[in-house]
N, C-alpha and C positions, 0 to 999 in steps of 0.2 A: 195201585188200584186194587181194591178188595176183590177177592175171588168170587164173591157173591154178586158183583156188579153184572148186570144183565145188558144185553144188546139194547134194549129200550132205554136203559139208564144212559148208556153211551150216546145214543141218538139224541136224547133230550139235552145232554150237556153240549154236544156238538152244535145243536141248533142255536145255542146261546152265544157261540163264538162269532166274532166279526168275520166278514167274508174272507179277508186275507188269511186269517188263522185257519179257517175251514179248508182253504186250498192247501195250506201247508200240511194239515192233517191228512188230506186225501193223498198228497204226494208222498208223505211218509208211509202211509198204509200200502200204497201201490209199490213203493220201493221194497218194503218189507215182504210183500207177497211175492214179488219177482225174485228176491233173494231166497225165499223159502222154496219156490218152485224150481230154482236153478238145478238142473240135473234131473228134474222130475217131469220131463216133457213140458217145460215152460212154454207159454205162448210166445211166438216171435213178436218183436216190437219193430216199428218202422226203421229204427236205427240199424237193425240187422240187415236191411236191404239197401241202406244208403250207399250210393256210389257203385252199385252193382251193375248198372246199365251204362253202356257207352254214351258219350255226349257227342253230338245230339242224337237222341234215341231214334227218331224217325227220319233223320237226315235233314231236319230243319230246326233252327233255334226256336225256343218257345216264344220269345218276344216277337220274332219274325212271323210265326204262325198266328199269334193273336192279332198283330197288325194286318196281316193278309186277310184273315177271316172277317175282321171288322170292315175292311175296305170292300171286300166282296159283298158283305151284307148291306153296306150303305149303297153300293151300286145297284143291288137287286131291289132295294126299296125305292131307289130313285127311278127305276124303270116302271114301277107299278104305279 
């Protein structure tokens, strides 16, 4: 890429890419930025927190919670 290429030039070229290639470009740029920021107070990503909480977090399985709240909601609507 020519040093004289501007931000606007890059945007115009990116807009001509098919959606899949645009996503690849975004992923590449994000990876590059994360690597650049590593050690420079980089922003944490969700993977940094994965598996950091005990299972089940609030003493109830997530699917059991969803089923229970749906059932309670259905019962509440049935009474109205």
